[in-house]
N, C-alpha and C positions, 0 to 999 in steps of 0.2 A: 824473142817475146816471150814470157818463162807460162809454159804452160799451169804454172800454180797460182795464176794471178788471174786464172778466168772461171768463173765459176757460172758453171750452166743447170737452170731447172731439167729435172726430167728428165722431162718432153722435150725441151728443144739441142741436142747432141750435138747437135749436129749448126756447123756453124762456118760459115768463109769466112777470112779477113781482107775487107779492100780500101786504100785508102783512109784509116787508125776510125770504123769502122769494123762495127761483127756485123753480117746478113747471117741471118737463125730459118729457117722453114721451118712453120709452126701447124703442126697437123690439125687440132680441134679448136680454132683459127683462120686456117686455112688461109693465114698471114703470111706475107716475106719480115721475115722487123729485124730494123735495120734498127743496133743494136749502141751506142757509144762504149768507149771503157771502160767504165765505171760502171754499164749492165742498162743504163735510161732506155730504154725505149725512144730510137734518134725519130721516125720514122716508124710506121705501115703501111707498107705496096697489100693491097687485097688480092686474089687470084682470084682471074675468069674457070682457071680449073678447080672440084673437090680437088686436095688431098684424100684420097682413099684411106691412107696406114703412112700410122711415123715416120723424115722424112731420114736413115741411121747416115746418109751424107750429104756436104753439095759441097760443089768445084765456082770458083765465078773459073771463066780464061779468059777477061778484059769486054766479053761481049752479055753475057749471055752468062746463067746460075743455073747451074744443074745440078738436079737433086737425082740420088737413090732413094728408090725403097724393095726393102723386102716383105718379101707376102709368102709365109708358108714354102722358101726354098727358092722363087724364085726372086726376080732380082728385076724391076722394075729404074727404067732409067730414064728421066722427061728431062727436053731445055724449055726455063724458060726465057 
């Protein structure tokens, strides 16, 4: 996959790829967005725990999504 083919908005700099989709945590909407390769949103998963800060990294381990938030030098890692 070539990184130059991906365009993300400034509040969606974190993403994980899985089975042809990109998954992005969107802090302003408090959603996990499932995006297609052309950037359209395929599905939106509302979060039951609010994201208080922008997510700087997203990982998927095959079962869970993991988010990393950096708040004033303190790193928070959450499992979803």
